[in-house]
Kinemage of the C-alpha trace (Angstrom):
@kinemage 1
@onewidth
@group {chain A} dominant
@subgroup {mainchain}
@vectorlist {calphas} color= white
{ca met a 1} P 97.809 129.959 181.750
{ca glu a 2} L 96.326 132.648 179.487
{ca pro a 3} L 97.050 136.285 180.375
{ca asp a 4} L 93.351 137.075 180.921
{ca leu a 5} L 89.815 136.063 179.954
{ca leu a 6} L 90.378 137.463 176.462
{ca gly a 7} L 93.434 135.309 175.894
{ca gly a 8} L 95.618 138.393 175.643
{ca arg a 9} L 93.521 139.904 172.840
{ca asp a 10} L 93.108 143.666 172.670
{ca pro a 11} L 89.987 144.455 174.752
{ca arg a 12} L 89.242 147.535 172.631
{ca arg a 13} L 89.137 145.405 169.478
{ca val a 14} L 86.902 142.865 171.215
{ca ala a 15} L 84.597 145.715 172.238
{ca leu a 16} L 84.480 147.170 168.713
{ca phe a 17} L 83.528 143.786 167.268
{ca ala a 18} L 80.766 143.360 169.866
{ca gly a 19} L 79.542 146.919 169.290
{ca ser a 20} L 79.519 146.356 165.539
{ca val a 21} L 77.188 143.401 165.936
{ca trp a 22} L 75.060 145.411 168.408
{ca his a 23} L 74.607 148.098 165.707
{ca ala a 24} L 74.713 145.861 162.624
{ca arg a 25} L 71.424 147.227 161.255
{ca ser a 26} L 72.919 150.722 161.144
{ca leu a 27} L 76.108 149.393 159.558
{ca leu a 28} L 74.081 147.829 156.779
{ca lys a 29} L 72.200 151.073 156.082
{ca leu a 30} L 75.344 153.233 155.921
{ca val a 31} L 76.194 153.086 152.219
{ca ser a 32} L 77.431 156.548 151.247
{ca lys a 33} L 81.119 156.234 150.355
{ca ser a 34} L 82.150 159.238 152.448
{ca his a 35} L 80.109 158.045 155.456
{ca leu a 36} L 81.417 154.515 155.136
{ca thr a 37} L 85.020 155.718 154.892
{ca ser a 38} L 84.573 157.870 157.980
{ca leu a 39} L 83.069 155.004 159.970
{ca val a 40} L 85.727 152.485 158.900
{ca asp a 41} L 88.409 155.012 159.891
{ca his a 42} L 86.960 154.902 163.428
{ca ile a 43} L 86.144 151.215 163.930
{ca gly a 44} L 88.228 149.382 161.320
{ca ala a 45} L 87.241 147.394 158.247
{ca asp a 46} L 87.368 144.089 160.099
{ca ala a 47} L 84.896 145.217 162.792
{ca his a 48} L 82.624 146.674 160.105
{ca ala a 49} L 82.595 143.434 158.110
{ca phe a 50} L 82.126 141.333 161.252
{ca gly a 51} L 79.076 143.348 162.273
{ca ile a 52} L 77.435 143.000 158.875
{ca arg a 53} L 78.174 139.257 158.729
{ca his a 54} L 76.365 138.850 162.055
{ca leu a 55} L 73.328 140.997 161.280
{ca ala a 56} L 71.016 138.265 162.607
{ca gln a 57} L 72.419 138.844 166.123
{ca ala a 58} L 71.999 142.652 166.031
{ca ile a 59} L 70.529 144.163 169.185
{ca ala a 60} L 69.859 147.847 168.439
{ca asn a 61} L 66.677 148.504 166.514
{ca ser a 62} L 67.083 152.252 166.099
{ca leu a 63} L 69.164 153.315 163.124
{ca ile a 64} L 72.028 155.792 163.380
{ca ala a 65} L 72.817 157.525 160.091
{ca asp a 66} L 75.678 159.781 161.240
{ca pro a 67} L 78.969 157.853 160.950
{ca lys a 68} L 80.660 159.664 163.842
{ca glu a 69} L 77.714 159.089 166.153
{ca leu a 70} L 77.499 155.459 165.026
{ca ala a 71} L 81.209 154.938 165.745
{ca gln a 72} L 80.732 156.420 169.230
{ca gln a 73} L 77.748 154.172 169.919
{ca ile a 74} L 79.583 151.097 168.632
{ca asp a 75} L 82.451 151.938 170.966
{ca his a 76} L 80.126 152.619 173.918
{ca asp a 77} L 77.857 149.591 173.528
{ca gly a 78} L 80.746 147.265 172.728
{ca his a 79} L 82.620 148.303 175.863
{ca ala a 80} L 79.421 148.032 177.900
{ca cys a 81} L 78.893 144.477 176.622
{ca leu a 82} L 82.483 143.628 177.517
{ca gly a 83} L 81.989 145.050 181.007
{ca ala a 84} L 78.703 143.190 181.501
{ca trp a 85} L 80.348 139.952 180.355
{ca leu a 86} L 83.227 140.552 182.759
{ca asn a 87} L 80.754 141.018 185.622
{ca asp a 88} L 80.228 137.245 185.575
{ca ser a 89} L 83.936 136.712 186.293
{ca thr a 90} L 85.997 136.993 189.436
{ca ala a 91} L 87.130 140.445 190.534
{ca leu a 92} L 90.726 139.554 189.633
{ca glu a 93} L 89.811 138.358 186.126
{ca arg a 94} L 87.680 141.459 185.542
{ca thr a 95} L 90.421 143.781 186.757
{ca arg a 96} L 93.037 142.130 184.537
{ca val a 97} L 90.997 143.087 181.461
{ca leu a 98} L 89.817 146.516 182.658
{ca leu a 99} L 93.390 147.604 183.409
{ca arg a 100} L 94.130 147.221 179.698
{ca leu a 101} L 91.426 149.764 178.771
{ca pro a 102} L 91.493 153.537 179.130
{ca val a 103} L 89.803 154.870 182.253
{ca gly a 104} L 86.189 155.868 181.770
{ca thr a 105} L 84.936 153.386 179.173
{ca ala a 106} L 81.434 151.958 179.432
{ca ala a 107} L 83.048 148.654 180.483
{ca glu a 108} L 83.351 150.070 183.993
{ca asn a 109} L 79.596 150.599 184.458
{ca pro a 110} L 77.555 148.683 181.890
{ca ala a 111} L 73.815 149.301 181.699
{ca pro a 112} L 71.402 146.450 182.482
{ca glu a 113} L 70.434 146.044 178.807
{ca his a 114} L 74.012 145.047 178.023
{ca ser a 115} L 73.965 142.170 180.497
{ca lys a 116} L 71.269 140.331 178.575
{ca ala a 117} L 73.170 140.201 175.274
{ca ser a 118} L 76.776 140.303 176.468
{ca gly a 119} L 77.355 136.554 176.721
{ca gln a 120} L 76.073 135.821 173.231
{ca leu a 121} L 78.003 138.683 171.627
{ca leu a 122} L 81.291 138.135 173.441
{ca trp a 123} L 81.410 134.408 172.742
{ca leu a 124} L 80.663 135.139 169.076
{ca val a 125} L 83.524 137.653 168.956
{ca leu a 126} L 85.972 135.451 170.842
{ca ala a 127} L 85.171 132.443 168.654
{ca his a 128} L 85.857 134.557 165.567
{ca leu a 129} L 89.129 135.915 166.952
{ca glu a 130} L 90.210 132.380 167.802
{ca thr a 131} L 89.768 131.386 164.145
{ca glu a 132} L 91.911 134.370 163.156
{ca asn a 133} L 94.690 133.055 165.395
{ca leu a 134} L 94.407 129.582 163.885
{ca ala a 135} L 94.761 131.037 160.379
{ca ile a 136} L 98.062 132.711 161.247
Protein backbone atom coordinates (compact mmCIF):
# COMPACT_ATOMS: atom_id res chain seq x y z
CA MET A 1 0.00 0.00 0.00
CA GLU A 2 1.32 3.46 -0.90
CA PRO A 3 1.84 5.94 1.95
CA ASP A 4 -0.72 8.39 0.52
CA LEU A 5 -2.40 9.56 -2.68
CA LEU A 6 0.87 11.15 -3.81
CA GLY A 7 2.77 7.89 -3.48
CA GLY A 8 4.94 9.39 -0.76
CA ARG A 9 6.06 12.30 -2.97
CA ASP A 10 6.69 15.68 -1.38
CA PRO A 11 3.33 17.52 -1.51
CA ARG A 12 5.08 20.90 -1.69
CA ARG A 13 6.97 19.82 -4.82
CA VAL A 14 3.75 18.50 -6.35
CA ALA A 15 2.11 21.85 -5.60
CA LEU A 16 4.99 23.84 -7.12
CA PHE A 17 4.80 21.80 -10.32
CA ALA A 18 1.03 22.34 -10.54
CA GLY A 19 1.42 26.05 -9.79
CA SER A 20 4.12 26.35 -12.44
CA VAL A 21 1.77 25.01 -15.08
CA TRP A 22 -1.02 27.28 -13.75
CA HIS A 23 1.28 30.30 -14.32
CA ALA A 24 3.22 29.00 -17.34
CA ARG A 25 2.48 32.11 -19.42
CA SER A 26 4.20 34.28 -16.82
CA LEU A 27 7.12 31.85 -16.61
CA LEU A 28 7.63 32.15 -20.35
CA LYS A 29 7.64 35.96 -20.22
CA LEU A 30 10.16 36.18 -17.36
CA VAL A 31 13.46 36.37 -19.25
CA SER A 32 15.66 38.81 -17.35
CA LYS A 33 18.58 36.83 -15.90
CA SER A 34 18.25 38.38 -12.44
CA HIS A 35 14.46 37.83 -12.37
CA LEU A 36 14.81 34.28 -13.62
CA THR A 37 17.48 33.48 -11.04
CA SER A 38 15.31 34.88 -8.27
CA LEU A 39 12.29 32.86 -9.38
CA VAL A 40 14.25 29.61 -9.78
CA ASP A 41 15.69 30.14 -6.29
CA HIS A 42 12.09 30.07 -4.99
CA ILE A 43 10.46 27.32 -7.05
CA GLY A 44 13.36 25.25 -8.40
CA ALA A 45 14.66 24.72 -11.92
CA ASP A 46 12.67 21.53 -12.39
CA ALA A 47 9.32 23.19 -11.58
CA HIS A 48 10.23 26.12 -13.84
CA ALA A 49 11.06 23.84 -16.77
CA PHE A 50 7.97 21.69 -16.17
CA GLY A 51 5.70 24.74 -16.29
CA ILE A 52 7.17 25.98 -19.55
CA ARG A 53 6.98 22.51 -21.13
CA HIS A 54 3.26 22.43 -20.33
CA LEU A 55 2.39 25.93 -21.49
CA ALA A 56 -0.61 24.58 -23.43
CA GLN A 57 -2.27 23.63 -20.11
CA ALA A 58 -1.69 27.04 -18.46
CA ILE A 59 -4.69 28.41 -16.57
CA ALA A 60 -3.80 31.98 -15.54
CA ASN A 61 -4.20 34.55 -18.27
CA SER A 62 -2.87 37.55 -16.36
CA LEU A 63 0.89 37.97 -16.45
CA ILE A 64 2.98 38.51 -13.33
CA ALA A 65 6.31 40.21 -14.03
CA ASP A 66 7.68 40.39 -10.47
CA PRO A 67 9.57 37.15 -9.71
CA LYS A 68 8.81 37.20 -5.98
CA GLU A 69 5.11 37.77 -6.56
CA LEU A 70 5.09 35.08 -9.26
CA ALA A 71 6.76 32.59 -6.90
CA GLN A 72 4.13 33.37 -4.24
CA GLN A 73 1.29 32.89 -6.72
CA ILE A 74 2.79 29.65 -8.03
CA ASP A 75 2.99 28.40 -4.45
CA HIS A 76 -0.55 29.56 -3.63
CA ASP A 77 -2.29 28.29 -6.76
CA GLY A 78 -0.35 25.02 -6.76
CA HIS A 79 -1.33 24.29 -3.17
CA ALA A 80 -4.92 25.30 -3.91
CA CYS A 81 -5.01 22.87 -6.85
CA LEU A 82 -3.61 20.13 -4.62
CA GLY A 83 -6.27 20.86 -2.00
CA ALA A 84 -9.07 20.90 -4.58
CA TRP A 85 -7.83 17.59 -5.99
CA LEU A 86 -7.73 16.12 -2.49
CA ASN A 87 -11.33 17.21 -1.92
CA ASP A 88 -12.39 14.34 -4.20
CA SER A 89 -10.73 11.84 -1.84
CA THR A 90 -11.75 10.38 1.48
CA ALA A 91 -11.17 12.45 4.60
CA LEU A 92 -8.43 10.04 5.70
CA GLU A 93 -6.60 10.23 2.35
CA ARG A 94 -6.86 14.03 2.33
CA THR A 95 -5.59 14.31 5.90
CA ARG A 96 -2.62 12.03 5.20
CA VAL A 97 -1.38 14.50 2.57
CA LEU A 98 -2.33 17.72 4.39
CA LEU A 99 -0.44 16.64 7.52
CA ARG A 100 2.74 16.69 5.44
CA LEU A 101 2.27 20.39 4.58
CA PRO A 102 2.80 23.43 6.78
CA VAL A 103 -0.34 24.78 8.42
CA GLY A 104 -2.03 27.56 6.51
CA THR A 105 -1.36 26.67 2.88
CA ALA A 106 -4.03 27.22 0.25
CA ALA A 107 -4.48 23.43 0.15
CA GLU A 108 -6.65 23.74 3.25
CA ASN A 109 -9.24 26.02 1.60
CA PRO A 110 -8.97 25.99 -2.18
CA ALA A 111 -11.03 28.47 -4.18
CA PRO A 112 -13.71 27.18 -6.58
CA GLU A 113 -11.62 28.08 -9.65
CA HIS A 114 -9.00 25.57 -8.55
CA SER A 115 -11.48 22.69 -8.51
CA LYS A 116 -12.08 22.94 -12.24
CA ALA A 117 -8.43 22.52 -13.26
CA SER A 118 -7.06 20.51 -10.34
CA GLY A 119 -7.65 17.03 -11.77
CA GLN A 120 -5.96 17.79 -15.08
CA LEU A 121 -2.97 19.51 -13.47
CA LEU A 122 -2.39 16.99 -10.69
CA TRP A 123 -2.55 13.97 -12.97
CA LEU A 124 -0.10 15.70 -15.33
CA VAL A 125 2.29 16.35 -12.43
CA LEU A 126 1.95 12.87 -10.94
CA ALA A 127 2.49 11.22 -14.33
CA HIS A 128 5.67 13.26 -14.77
CA LEU A 129 6.95 12.42 -11.28
CA GLU A 130 6.27 8.75 -11.93
CA THR A 131 8.55 8.89 -14.99
CA GLU A 132 11.24 10.47 -12.81
CA ASN A 133 11.02 7.49 -10.45
CA LEU A 134 11.28 5.05 -13.35
CA ALA A 135 14.44 6.79 -14.58
CA ILE A 136 16.18 6.31 -11.24
